[in-house]
N, CA, C, O and the ligand as a Tripos MOL2 file, in Angstrom:
@<TRIPOS>MOLECULE
protein
  297   295    75     0     0
PROTEIN
NO_CHARGES

@<TRIPOS>ATOM
      1 N          33.9930   66.5250   -7.3390 N.3       1 MET1
      2 CA         33.8520   67.9600   -7.5860 C.3       1 MET1
      3 C          35.0220   68.4270   -8.4510 C.2       1 MET1
      4 O          36.1690   68.0530   -8.2050 O.2       1 MET1
      5 N          34.7400   69.2170   -9.4300 N.am      2 ALA2
      6 CA         35.7850   69.6840  -10.3360 C.3       2 ALA2
      7 C          36.7450   70.6210   -9.6130 C.2       2 ALA2
      8 O          36.3710   71.3140   -8.6670 O.2       2 ALA2
      9 N          37.9850   70.6260  -10.0790 N.am      3 ALA3
     10 CA         39.0080   71.4620   -9.4490 C.3       3 ALA3
     11 C          38.6240   72.9350   -9.4800 C.2       3 ALA3
     12 O          38.9070   73.6780   -8.5390 O.2       3 ALA3
     13 N          37.9880   73.3470  -10.5480 N.am      4 VAL4
     14 CA         37.5770   74.7520  -10.6620 C.3       4 VAL4
     15 C          36.5640   75.0980   -9.5770 C.2       4 VAL4
     16 O          36.6310   76.1670   -8.9700 O.2       4 VAL4
     17 N          35.6250   74.1820   -9.3370 N.am      5 ALA5
     18 CA         34.6040   74.4160   -8.3130 C.3       5 ALA5
     19 C          35.2400   74.4860   -6.9350 C.2       5 ALA5
     20 O          34.8340   75.2930   -6.0990 O.2       5 ALA5
     21 N          36.2450   73.6370   -6.6940 N.am      6 ILE6
     22 CA         36.9200   73.6440   -5.3980 C.3       6 ILE6
     23 C          37.6620   74.9580   -5.2030 C.2       6 ILE6
     24 O          37.6250   75.5460   -4.1220 O.2       6 ILE6
     25 N          38.3350   75.4170   -6.2510 N.am      7 ALA7
     26 CA         39.0580   76.6930   -6.1690 C.3       7 ALA7
     27 C          38.0920   77.8380   -5.9050 C.2       7 ALA7
     28 O          38.3910   78.7620   -5.1490 O.2       7 ALA7
     29 N          36.9280   77.7600   -6.5430 N.am      8 SER8
     30 CA         35.9140   78.7900   -6.3530 C.3       8 SER8
     31 C          35.4310   78.8070   -4.9080 C.2       8 SER8
     32 O          35.2830   79.8720   -4.3100 O.2       8 SER8
     33 N          35.1860   77.6220   -4.3480 N.am      9 GLN9
     34 CA         34.7300   77.5210   -2.9610 C.3       9 GLN9
     35 C          35.8140   78.0360   -2.0160 C.2       9 GLN9
     36 O          35.5160   78.6890   -1.0160 O.2       9 GLN9
     37 N          37.0820   77.7360   -2.3410 N.am     10 LYS10
     38 CA         38.1890   78.1690   -1.4830 C.3      10 LYS10
     39 C          38.2550   79.6980   -1.4220 C.2      10 LYS10
     40 O          38.4250   80.2810   -0.3510 O.2      10 LYS10
     41 N          38.1190   80.3270   -2.5770 N.am     11 ASN11
     42 CA         38.1630   81.7850   -2.6130 C.3      11 ASN11
     43 C          37.0030   82.3840   -1.8330 C.2      11 ASN11
     44 O          37.1720   83.3720   -1.1190 O.2      11 ASN11
     45 N          35.8170   81.7800   -1.9710 N.am     12 LYS12
     46 CA         34.6470   82.2670   -1.2400 C.3      12 LYS12
     47 C          34.8570   82.1070    0.2610 C.2      12 LYS12
     48 O          34.4700   82.9690    1.0500 O.2      12 LYS12
     49 N          35.4800   80.9810    0.6480 N.am     13 PHE13
     50 CA         35.7580   80.7230    2.0620 C.3      13 PHE13
     51 C          36.7020   81.7860    2.6100 C.2      13 PHE13
     52 O          36.4710   82.3430    3.6830 O.2      13 PHE13
     53 N          37.7750   82.0620    1.8580 N.am     14 ILE14
     54 CA         38.7710   83.0460    2.3010 C.3      14 ILE14
     55 C          38.1280   84.4250    2.4480 C.2      14 ILE14
     56 O          38.4440   85.1750    3.3720 O.2      14 ILE14
     57 N          37.2250   84.7440    1.5260 N.am     15 ASN15
     58 CA         36.5800   86.0620    1.5400 C.3      15 ASN15
     59 C          35.3660   86.1140    2.4600 C.2      15 ASN15
     60 O          34.6420   87.1090    2.4800 O.2      15 ASN15
     61 N          35.1420   85.0420    3.2240 N.am     16 LYS16
     62 CA         34.0020   84.9580    4.1580 C.3      16 LYS16
     63 C          32.6790   85.1570    3.4410 C.2      16 LYS16
     64 O          31.7530   85.7750    3.9670 O.2      16 LYS16
     65 N          32.6100   84.6200    2.2270 N.am     17 HIS17
     66 CA         31.3920   84.7240    1.4250 C.3      17 HIS17
     67 C          30.2280   84.0200    2.1160 C.2      17 HIS17
     68 O          29.0720   84.4080    1.9420 O.2      17 HIS17
     69 N          30.5310   82.9910    2.8960 N.am     18 PHE18
     70 CA         29.4880   82.2040    3.5460 C.3      18 PHE18
     71 C          29.1870   82.7090    4.9470 C.2      18 PHE18
     72 O          28.3090   82.1870    5.6340 O.2      18 PHE18
     73 N          29.9290   83.7350    5.3650 N.am     19 GLY19
     74 CA         29.7140   84.2790    6.6950 C.3      19 GLY19
     75 C          30.8290   83.8640    7.6370 C.2      19 GLY19
     76 O          31.8060   83.2350    7.2290 O.2      19 GLY19
     77 N          30.6700   84.2280    8.9060 N.am     20 SER20
     78 CA         31.6950   83.8950    9.8840 C.3      20 SER20
     79 C          31.0490   83.2940   11.1290 C.2      20 SER20
     80 O          29.8510   83.4470   11.3620 O.2      20 SER20
     81 N          31.8620   82.6140   11.9150 N.am     21 CYS21
     82 CA         31.3750   81.9370   13.1130 C.3      21 CYS21
     83 C          30.8750   82.9590   14.1390 C.2      21 CYS21
     84 O          31.5300   83.9710   14.3900 O.2      21 CYS21
     85 N          29.6980   82.6790   14.7310 N.am     22 PRO22
     86 CA         29.1270   83.6260   15.7100 C.3      22 PRO22
     87 C          29.8490   83.6190   17.0590 C.2      22 PRO22
     88 O          29.6260   84.5160   17.8730 O.2      22 PRO22
     89 N          30.6980   82.6410   17.3110 N.am     23 ARG23
     90 CA         31.3830   82.5650   18.5940 C.3      23 ARG23
     91 C          32.4860   83.6160   18.6990 C.2      23 ARG23
     92 O          33.2710   83.8170   17.7730 O.2      23 ARG23
     93 N          32.5180   84.2730   19.8450 N.am     24 VAL24
     94 CA         33.5080   85.3310   20.0630 C.3      24 VAL24
     95 C          34.9270   84.7580   20.0080 C.2      24 VAL24
     96 O          35.8320   85.3840   19.4580 O.2      24 VAL24
     97 N          35.1130   83.5690   20.5790 N.am     25 LEU25
     98 CA         36.4450   82.9650   20.6440 C.3      25 LEU25
     99 C          36.9990   82.6090   19.2660 C.2      25 LEU25
    100 O          38.2120   82.4870   19.0940 O.2      25 LEU25
    101 N          36.1160   82.4440   18.2920 N.am     26 CYS26
    102 CA         36.5630   82.1020   16.9440 C.3      26 CYS26
    103 C          37.0010   83.3460   16.1680 C.2      26 CYS26
    104 O          37.5670   83.2380   15.0800 O.2      26 CYS26
    105 N          36.7440   84.4980   16.7190 N.am     27 ARG27
    106 CA         37.1970   85.7690   16.1430 C.3      27 ARG27
    107 C          36.9150   85.9010   14.6530 C.2      27 ARG27
    108 O          37.8030   86.2230   13.8630 O.2      27 ARG27
    109 N          35.6830   85.6490   14.2910 N.am     28 GLY28
    110 CA         35.2770   85.8480   12.9080 C.3      28 GLY28
    111 C          35.8030   84.8150   11.9470 C.2      28 GLY28
    112 O          35.9590   85.0930   10.7580 O.2      28 GLY28
    113 N          36.0810   83.6160   12.4490 N.am     29 GLN29
    114 CA         36.5330   82.5290   11.5750 C.3      29 GLN29
    115 C          35.5190   82.3070   10.4560 C.2      29 GLN29
    116 O          34.3190   82.2090   10.7140 O.2      29 GLN29
    117 N          35.9950   82.2280    9.2220 N.am     30 ALA30
    118 CA         35.1080   81.9720    8.0850 C.3      30 ALA30
    119 C          34.5260   80.5720    8.1920 C.2      30 ALA30
    120 O          35.2070   79.6340    8.6070 O.2      30 ALA30
    121 N          33.2670   80.4420    7.8160 N.am     31 VAL31
    122 CA         32.6070   79.1370    7.8700 C.3      31 VAL31
    123 C          32.4470   78.5610    6.4700 C.2      31 VAL31
    124 O          32.4930   79.2790    5.4710 O.2      31 VAL31
    125 N          32.2580   77.2500    6.4240 N.am     32 LEU32
    126 CA         32.0900   76.5330    5.1620 C.3      32 LEU32
    127 C          30.6770   75.9550    5.0800 C.2      32 LEU32
    128 O          30.1360   75.5100    6.0930 O.2      32 LEU32
    129 N          30.0770   75.9570    3.8970 N.am     33 PRO33
    130 CA         28.7700   75.3130    3.7530 C.3      33 PRO33
    131 C          28.9380   73.8060    3.6940 C.2      33 PRO33
    132 O          29.8070   73.3050    2.9800 O.2      33 PRO33
    133 N          28.1350   73.0970    4.4180 N.am     34 VAL34
    134 CA         28.1780   71.6360    4.3780 C.3      34 VAL34
    135 C          26.7640   71.0950    4.2290 C.2      34 VAL34
    136 O          25.7950   71.7200    4.6590 O.2      34 VAL34
    137 N          26.6660   69.9510    3.6280 N.am     35 GLY35
    138 CA         25.3640   69.3120    3.4680 C.3      35 GLY35
    139 C          25.5060   67.8260    3.7060 C.2      35 GLY35
    140 O          26.6110   67.2860    3.6560 O.2      35 GLY35
    141 N          24.4080   67.1720    3.9610 N.am     36 ARG36
    142 CA         24.4600   65.7360    4.2060 C.3      36 ARG36
    143 C          23.9340   64.9440    3.0150 C.2      36 ARG36
    144 O          23.7570   63.7280    3.0890 O.2      36 ARG36
    145 N          23.6900   65.6460    1.9290 N.am     37 SER37
    146 CA         23.1650   64.9660    0.7530 C.3      37 SER37
    147 C          23.8920   65.4580   -0.4780 C.2      37 SER37
    148 O          24.3130   66.6140   -0.5390 O.2      37 SER37
    149 N          24.0420   64.5820   -1.4630 N.am     38 ASP38
    150 CA         24.6470   64.9730   -2.7320 C.3      38 ASP38
    151 C          23.7390   65.9050   -3.5050 C.2      38 ASP38
    152 O          24.1990   66.7070   -4.3170 O.2      38 ASP38
    153 N          22.4570   65.7970   -3.2490 N.am     39 ILE39
    154 CA         21.4910   66.6220   -3.9590 C.3      39 ILE39
    155 C          21.3210   67.9380   -3.2090 C.2      39 ILE39
    156 O          20.8760   67.9700   -2.0620 O.2      39 ILE39
    157 N          21.6820   69.0030   -3.8780 N.am     40 ALA40
    158 CA         21.6610   70.3100   -3.2470 C.3      40 ALA40
    159 C          20.3100   70.6280   -2.6420 C.2      40 ALA40
    160 O          19.2750   70.4480   -3.2820 O.2      40 ALA40
    161 N          20.3240   71.0950   -1.4220 N.am     41 CYS41
    162 CA         19.1530   71.6030   -0.7150 C.3      41 CYS41
    163 C          18.1390   70.5180   -0.3400 C.2      41 CYS41
    164 O          17.0720   70.8360    0.1850 O.2      41 CYS41
    165 N          18.4450   69.2720   -0.5950 N.am     42 GLN42
    166 CA         17.4790   68.2310   -0.2560 C.3      42 GLN42
    167 C          17.4070   68.0230    1.2540 C.2      42 GLN42
    168 O          16.3260   67.8740    1.8240 O.2      42 GLN42
    169 N          18.5540   68.0170    1.8770 N.am     43 ASP43
    170 CA         18.5860   67.7260    3.3040 C.3      43 ASP43
    171 C          19.0900   68.9220    4.1030 C.2      43 ASP43
    172 O          19.5720   68.7750    5.2260 O.2      43 ASP43
    173 N          18.9770   70.0730    3.5270 N.am     44 GLY44
    174 CA         19.3990   71.2610    4.2380 C.3      44 GLY44
    175 C          20.8820   71.5210    4.0880 C.2      44 GLY44
    176 O          21.6700   70.6060    3.8480 O.2      44 GLY44
    177 N          21.2440   72.7630    4.2310 N.am     45 VAL45
    178 CA         22.6400   73.1560    4.1500 C.3      45 VAL45
    179 C          22.9940   73.8460    5.4550 C.2      45 VAL45
    180 O          22.2400   74.6850    5.9500 O.2      45 VAL45
    181 N          24.1290   73.4940    6.0020 N.am     46 TYR46
    182 CA         24.5550   74.0490    7.2680 C.3      46 TYR46
    183 C          25.9120   74.7220    7.0980 C.2      46 TYR46
    184 O          26.5930   74.5480    6.0870 O.2      46 TYR46
    185 N          26.2820   75.4860    8.1020 N.am     47 LEU47
    186 CA         27.5620   76.1820    8.0490 C.3      47 LEU47
    187 C          28.4980   75.5800    9.0910 C.2      47 LEU47
    188 O          28.1550   75.4850   10.2690 O.2      47 LEU47
    189 N          29.6700   75.1810    8.6470 N.am     48 TYR48
    190 CA         30.6420   74.5200    9.5260 C.3      48 TYR48
    191 C          31.8020   75.4480    9.8300 C.2      48 TYR48
    192 O          32.4010   76.0350    8.9300 O.2      48 TYR48
    193 N          32.1100   75.5710   11.1190 N.am     49 CYS49
    194 CA         33.2610   76.3740   11.5370 C.3      49 CYS49
    195 C          34.4230   75.4300   11.8090 C.2      49 CYS49
    196 O          34.3440   74.6150   12.7280 O.2      49 CYS49
    197 N          35.5020   75.5190   11.0330 N.am     50 PRO50
    198 CA         36.6480   74.6210   11.2220 C.3      50 PRO50
    199 C          37.4220   74.9000   12.5060 C.2      50 PRO50
    200 O          38.2390   74.0810   12.9260 O.2      50 PRO50
    201 N          37.1730   76.0430   13.1290 N.am     51 LYS51
    202 CA         37.9250   76.3860   14.3370 C.3      51 LYS51
    203 C          37.3350   75.7170   15.5810 C.2      51 LYS51
    204 O          38.0610   75.0980   16.3590 O.2      51 LYS51
    205 N          36.0260   75.8410   15.7660 N.am     52 CYS52
    206 CA         35.4040   75.2250   16.9380 C.3      52 CYS52
    207 C          34.7560   73.8890   16.5870 C.2      52 CYS52
    208 O          34.3650   73.1350   17.4780 O.2      52 CYS52
    209 N          34.6410   73.5940   15.2870 N.am     53 GLY53
    210 CA         34.1120   72.3040   14.8640 C.3      53 GLY53
    211 C          32.6080   72.1920   14.9610 C.2      53 GLY53
    212 O          32.0640   71.0980   14.8140 O.2      53 GLY53
    213 N          31.9210   73.2970   15.2060 N.am     54 ASP54
    214 CA         30.4640   73.2580   15.3180 C.3      54 ASP54
    215 C          29.8080   73.5220   13.9700 C.2      54 ASP54
    216 O          30.3960   74.1190   13.0690 O.2      54 ASP54
    217 N          28.5740   73.0570   13.8690 N.am     55 ILE55
    218 CA         27.7880   73.2820   12.6620 C.3      55 ILE55
    219 C          26.6020   74.1670   13.0280 C.2      55 ILE55
    220 O          25.8990   73.9080   14.0040 O.2      55 ILE55
    221 N          26.3930   75.1970   12.2460 N.am     56 TYR56
    222 CA         25.3320   76.1490   12.5210 C.3      56 TYR56
    223 C          24.2700   76.1140   11.4390 C.2      56 TYR56
    224 O          24.5480   75.8280   10.2740 O.2      56 TYR56
    225 N          23.0500   76.4130   11.8520 N.am     57 VAL57
    226 CA         21.9700   76.5520   10.8860 C.3      57 VAL57
    227 C          22.0310   77.9870   10.3650 C.2      57 VAL57
    228 O          22.0200   78.9320   11.1540 O.2      57 VAL57
    229 N          22.0950   78.1570    9.0520 N.am     58 PRO58
    230 CA         22.1850   79.5040    8.4890 C.3      58 PRO58
    231 C          20.9670   80.3440    8.8490 C.2      58 PRO58
    232 O          19.8730   79.8110    9.0350 O.2      58 PRO58
    233 N          21.1580   81.6540    8.9470 N.am     59 LYS59
    234 CA         20.0420   82.5530    9.2700 C.3      59 LYS59
    235 C          18.9810   82.4960    8.1830 C.2      59 LYS59
    236 O          17.7840   82.4600    8.4680 O.2      59 LYS59
    237 N          19.4260   82.4880    6.9560 N.am     60 SER60
    238 CA         18.4900   82.4210    5.8410 C.3      60 SER60
    239 C          18.7440   81.1410    5.0770 C.2      60 SER60
    240 O          19.7730   81.0010    4.4160 O.2      60 SER60
    241 N          17.8130   80.2060    5.1620 N.am     61 TYR61
    242 CA         18.0150   78.9120    4.5130 C.3      61 TYR61
    243 C          18.1550   79.0770    3.0070 C.2      61 TYR61
    244 O          19.0330   78.4760    2.3890 O.2      61 TYR61
    245 N          17.3020   79.8790    2.4300 N.am     62 ARG62
    246 CA         17.3190   80.0240    0.9680 C.3      62 ARG62
    247 C          18.6520   80.6120    0.5060 C.2      62 ARG62
    248 O          19.2230   80.1680   -0.4900 O.2      62 ARG62
    249 N          19.1330   81.5960    1.2250 N.am     63 THR63
    250 CA         20.4000   82.2230    0.8650 C.3      63 THR63
    251 C          21.5300   81.2120    0.9650 C.2      63 THR63
    252 O          22.3480   81.0920    0.0540 O.2      63 THR63
    253 N          21.5700   80.4970    2.0620 N.am     64 ALA64
    254 CA         22.6460   79.5320    2.2670 C.3      64 ALA64
    255 C          22.5950   78.4420    1.2080 C.2      64 ALA64
    256 O          23.6240   77.9720    0.7240 O.2      64 ALA64
    257 N          21.3920   78.0570    0.8660 N.am     65 CYS65
    258 CA         21.2110   77.0050   -0.1250 C.3      65 CYS65
    259 C          21.7830   77.4540   -1.4610 C.2      65 CYS65
    260 O          22.4270   76.6750   -2.1630 O.2      65 CYS65
    261 N          21.5480   78.6920   -1.8010 N.am     66 THR66
    262 CA         22.0480   79.2410   -3.0670 C.3      66 THR66
    263 C          23.5650   79.3790   -3.0190 C.2      66 THR66
    264 O          24.2620   79.0380   -3.9740 O.2      66 THR66
    265 N          24.0630   79.8830   -1.8930 N.am     67 LEU67
    266 CA         25.5060   80.1230   -1.7550 C.3      67 LEU67
    267 C          26.2900   78.8310   -1.7490 C.2      67 LEU67
    268 O          27.4360   78.7860   -2.1970 O.2      67 LEU67
    269 N          25.6740   77.7850   -1.2410 N.am     68 ALA68
    270 CA         26.4250   76.5640   -0.9530 C.3      68 ALA68
    271 C          26.6460   75.6850   -2.1750 C.2      68 ALA68
    272 O          27.3350   74.6690   -2.0690 O.2      68 ALA68
    273 N          26.1110   76.0220   -3.2880 N.am     69 LEU69
    274 CA         26.2540   75.1340   -4.4510 C.3      69 LEU69
    275 C          27.6530   75.2500   -5.0590 C.2      69 LEU69
    276 O          28.0590   76.3630   -5.3930 O.2      69 LEU69
    277 N          28.3860   74.1990   -5.2150 N.am     70 PRO70
    278 CA         28.0820   72.8840   -4.6680 C.3      70 PRO70
    279 C          28.5760   72.7710   -3.2330 C.2      70 PRO70
    280 O          29.6950   73.1870   -2.9330 O.2      70 PRO70
    281 N          27.7850   72.2310   -2.3670 N.am     71 ALA71
    282 CA         28.1300   72.1140   -0.9640 C.3      71 ALA71
    283 C          29.1580   71.0080   -0.7670 C.2      71 ALA71
    284 O          29.2850   70.0970   -1.5840 O.2      71 ALA71
    285 N          29.8790   71.1120    0.3260 N.am     72 VAL72
    286 CA         30.8290   70.0680    0.6960 C.3      72 VAL72
    287 C          30.0380   68.9840    1.4280 C.2      72 VAL72
    288 O          29.3990   69.2560    2.4440 O.2      72 VAL72
    289 N          30.0810   67.8060    0.9300 N.am     73 VAL73
    290 CA         29.3010   66.7190    1.5310 C.3      73 VAL73
    291 C          30.1190   66.0630    2.6470 C.2      73 VAL73
    292 O          31.2580   65.6430    2.4400 O.2      73 VAL73
    293 N          29.5200   65.9870    3.8160 N.am     74 VAL74
    294 CA         30.2150   65.3670    4.9600 C.3      74 VAL74
    295 C          29.5340   64.0670    5.3490 C.2      74 VAL74
    296 O          29.9690   63.3990    6.2870 O.2      74 VAL74
    297 ZN         33.6440   78.6760   15.5200 Zn       75 ZN75
@<TRIPOS>BOND
     1     1     2 1
     2     2     3 1
     3     3     4 2
     4     3     5 am
     5     5     6 1
     6     6     7 1
     7     7     8 2
     8     7     9 am
     9     9    10 1
    10    10    11 1
    11    11    12 2
    12    11    13 am
    13    13    14 1
    14    14    15 1
    15    15    16 2
    16    15    17 am
    17    17    18 1
    18    18    19 1
    19    19    20 2
    20    19    21 am
    21    21    22 1
    22    22    23 1
    23    23    24 2
    24    23    25 am
    25    25    26 1
    26    26    27 1
    27    27    28 2
    28    27    29 am
    29    29    30 1
    30    30    31 1
    31    31    32 2
    32    31    33 am
    33    33    34 1
    34    34    35 1
    35    35    36 2
    36    35    37 am
    37    37    38 1
    38    38    39 1
    39    39    40 2
    40    39    41 am
    41    41    42 1
    42    42    43 1
    43    43    44 2
    44    43    45 am
    45    45    46 1
    46    46    47 1
    47    47    48 2
    48    47    49 am
    49    49    50 1
    50    50    51 1
    51    51    52 2
    52    51    53 am
    53    53    54 1
    54    54    55 1
    55    55    56 2
    56    55    57 am
    57    57    58 1
    58    58    59 1
    59    59    60 2
    60    59    61 am
    61    61    62 1
    62    62    63 1
    63    63    64 2
    64    63    65 am
    65    65    66 1
    66    66    67 1
    67    67    68 2
    68    67    69 am
    69    69    70 1
    70    70    71 1
    71    71    72 2
    72    71    73 am
    73    73    74 1
    74    74    75 1
    75    75    76 2
    76    75    77 am
    77    77    78 1
    78    78    79 1
    79    79    80 2
    80    79    81 am
    81    81    82 1
    82    82    83 1
    83    83    84 2
    84    83    85 am
    85    85    86 1
    86    86    87 1
    87    87    88 2
    88    87    89 am
    89    89    90 1
    90    90    91 1
    91    91    92 2
    92    91    93 am
    93    93    94 1
    94    94    95 1
    95    95    96 2
    96    95    97 am
    97    97    98 1
    98    98    99 1
    99    99   100 2
   100    99   101 am
   101   101   102 1
   102   102   103 1
   103   103   104 2
   104   103   105 am
   105   105   106 1
   106   106   107 1
   107   107   108 2
   108   107   109 am
   109   109   110 1
   110   110   111 1
   111   111   112 2
   112   111   113 am
   113   113   114 1
   114   114   115 1
   115   115   116 2
   116   115   117 am
   117   117   118 1
   118   118   119 1
   119   119   120 2
   120   119   121 am
   121   121   122 1
   122   122   123 1
   123   123   124 2
   124   123   125 am
   125   125   126 1
   126   126   127 1
   127   127   128 2
   128   127   129 am
   129   129   130 1
   130   130   131 1
   131   131   132 2
   132   131   133 am
   133   133   134 1
   134   134   135 1
   135   135   136 2
   136   135   137 am
   137   137   138 1
   138   138   139 1
   139   139   140 2
   140   139   141 am
   141   141   142 1
   142   142   143 1
   143   143   144 2
   144   143   145 am
   145   145   146 1
   146   146   147 1
   147   147   148 2
   148   147   149 am
   149   149   150 1
   150   150   151 1
   151   151   152 2
   152   151   153 am
   153   153   154 1
   154   154   155 1
   155   155   156 2
   156   155   157 am
   157   157   158 1
   158   158   159 1
   159   159   160 2
   160   159   161 am
   161   161   162 1
   162   162   163 1
   163   163   164 2
   164   163   165 am
   165   165   166 1
   166   166   167 1
   167   167   168 2
   168   167   169 am
   169   169   170 1
   170   170   171 1
   171   171   172 2
   172   171   173 am
   173   173   174 1
   174   174   175 1
   175   175   176 2
   176   175   177 am
   177   177   178 1
   178   178   179 1
   179   179   180 2
   180   179   181 am
   181   181   182 1
   182   182   183 1
   183   183   184 2
   184   183   185 am
   185   185   186 1
   186   186   187 1
   187   187   188 2
   188   187   189 am
   189   189   190 1
   190   190   191 1
   191   191   192 2
   192   191   193 am
   193   193   194 1
   194   194   195 1
   195   195   196 2
   196   195   197 am
   197   197   198 1
   198   198   199 1
   199   199   200 2
   200   199   201 am
   201   201   202 1
   202   202   203 1
   203   203   204 2
   204   203   205 am
   205   205   206 1
   206   206   207 1
   207   207   208 2
   208   207   209 am
   209   209   210 1
   210   210   211 1
   211   211   212 2
   212   211   213 am
   213   213   214 1
   214   214   215 1
   215   215   216 2
   216   215   217 am
   217   217   218 1
   218   218   219 1
   219   219   220 2
   220   219   221 am
   221   221   222 1
   222   222   223 1
   223   223   224 2
   224   223   225 am
   225   225   226 1
   226   226   227 1
   227   227   228 2
   228   227   229 am
   229   229   230 1
   230   230   231 1
   231   231   232 2
   232   231   233 am
   233   233   234 1
   234   234   235 1
   235   235   236 2
   236   235   237 am
   237   237   238 1
   238   238   239 1
   239   239   240 2
   240   239   241 am
   241   241   242 1
   242   242   243 1
   243   243   244 2
   244   243   245 am
   245   245   246 1
   246   246   247 1
   247   247   248 2
   248   247   249 am
   249   249   250 1
   250   250   251 1
   251   251   252 2
   252   251   253 am
   253   253   254 1
   254   254   255 1
   255   255   256 2
   256   255   257 am
   257   257   258 1
   258   258   259 1
   259   259   260 2
   260   259   261 am
   261   261   262 1
   262   262   263 1
   263   263   264 2
   264   263   265 am
   265   265   266 1
   266   266   267 1
   267   267   268 2
   268   267   269 am
   269   269   270 1
   270   270   271 1
   271   271   272 2
   272   271   273 am
   273   273   274 1
   274   274   275 1
   275   275   276 2
   276   275   277 am
   277   277   278 1
   278   278   279 1
   279   279   280 2
   280   279   281 am
   281   281   282 1
   282   282   283 1
   283   283   284 2
   284   283   285 am
   285   285   286 1
   286   286   287 1
   287   287   288 2
   288   287   289 am
   289   289   290 1
   290   290   291 1
   291   291   292 2
   292   291   293 am
   293   293   294 1
   294   294   295 1
   295   295   296 2
@<TRIPOS>SUBSTRUCTURE
     1 MET1         2 RESIDUE 1 A MET
     2 ALA2         6 RESIDUE 1 A ALA
     3 ALA3        10 RESIDUE 1 A ALA
     4 VAL4        14 RESIDUE 1 A VAL
     5 ALA5        18 RESIDUE 1 A ALA
     6 ILE6        22 RESIDUE 1 A ILE
     7 ALA7        26 RESIDUE 1 A ALA
     8 SER8        30 RESIDUE 1 A SER
     9 GLN9        34 RESIDUE 1 A GLN
    10 LYS10       38 RESIDUE 1 A LYS
    11 ASN11       42 RESIDUE 1 A ASN
    12 LYS12       46 RESIDUE 1 A LYS
    13 PHE13       50 RESIDUE 1 A PHE
    14 ILE14       54 RESIDUE 1 A ILE
    15 ASN15       58 RESIDUE 1 A ASN
    16 LYS16       62 RESIDUE 1 A LYS
    17 HIS17       66 RESIDUE 1 A HIS
    18 PHE18       70 RESIDUE 1 A PHE
    19 GLY19       74 RESIDUE 1 A GLY
    20 SER20       78 RESIDUE 1 A SER
    21 CYS21       82 RESIDUE 1 A CYS
    22 PRO22       86 RESIDUE 1 A PRO
    23 ARG23       90 RESIDUE 1 A ARG
    24 VAL24       94 RESIDUE 1 A VAL
    25 LEU25       98 RESIDUE 1 A LEU
    26 CYS26      102 RESIDUE 1 A CYS
    27 ARG27      106 RESIDUE 1 A ARG
    28 GLY28      110 RESIDUE 1 A GLY
    29 GLN29      114 RESIDUE 1 A GLN
    30 ALA30      118 RESIDUE 1 A ALA
    31 VAL31      122 RESIDUE 1 A VAL
    32 LEU32      126 RESIDUE 1 A LEU
    33 PRO33      130 RESIDUE 1 A PRO
    34 VAL34      134 RESIDUE 1 A VAL
    35 GLY35      138 RESIDUE 1 A GLY
    36 ARG36      142 RESIDUE 1 A ARG
    37 SER37      146 RESIDUE 1 A SER
    38 ASP38      150 RESIDUE 1 A ASP
    39 ILE39      154 RESIDUE 1 A ILE
    40 ALA40      158 RESIDUE 1 A ALA
    41 CYS41      162 RESIDUE 1 A CYS
    42 GLN42      166 RESIDUE 1 A GLN
    43 ASP43      170 RESIDUE 1 A ASP
    44 GLY44      174 RESIDUE 1 A GLY
    45 VAL45      178 RESIDUE 1 A VAL
    46 TYR46      182 RESIDUE 1 A TYR
    47 LEU47      186 RESIDUE 1 A LEU
    48 TYR48      190 RESIDUE 1 A TYR
    49 CYS49      194 RESIDUE 1 A CYS
    50 PRO50      198 RESIDUE 1 A PRO
    51 LYS51      202 RESIDUE 1 A LYS
    52 CYS52      206 RESIDUE 1 A CYS
    53 GLY53      210 RESIDUE 1 A GLY
    54 ASP54      214 RESIDUE 1 A ASP
    55 ILE55      218 RESIDUE 1 A ILE
    56 TYR56      222 RESIDUE 1 A TYR
    57 VAL57      226 RESIDUE 1 A VAL
    58 PRO58      230 RESIDUE 1 A PRO
    59 LYS59      234 RESIDUE 1 A LYS
    60 SER60      238 RESIDUE 1 A SER
    61 TYR61      242 RESIDUE 1 A TYR
    62 ARG62      246 RESIDUE 1 A ARG
    63 THR63      250 RESIDUE 1 A THR
    64 ALA64      254 RESIDUE 1 A ALA
    65 CYS65      258 RESIDUE 1 A CYS
    66 THR66      262 RESIDUE 1 A THR
    67 LEU67      266 RESIDUE 1 A LEU
    68 ALA68      270 RESIDUE 1 A ALA
    69 LEU69      274 RESIDUE 1 A LEU
    70 PRO70      278 RESIDUE 1 A PRO
    71 ALA71      282 RESIDUE 1 A ALA
    72 VAL72      286 RESIDUE 1 A VAL
    73 VAL73      290 RESIDUE 1 A VAL
    74 VAL74      294 RESIDUE 1 A VAL
    75 ZN75       297 GROUP 0 **** ****
């Protein structure tokens, strides 16, 4: 992934562009988009909370898919 793309994702993460963790204990921790495939939207995009370590299914798949490009591959 290009450095520019990583910087862009970092700024979006800081600004909670991808949303925040639904858990009360995480106190609105920003989540990161993650995918299990290099090909965007092929295997779904999920939201990862670095605080509790859980992965959530986005409320709107299409929205998350668009927001997540390029997704962090785990
Ligand atoms: Zn969390």
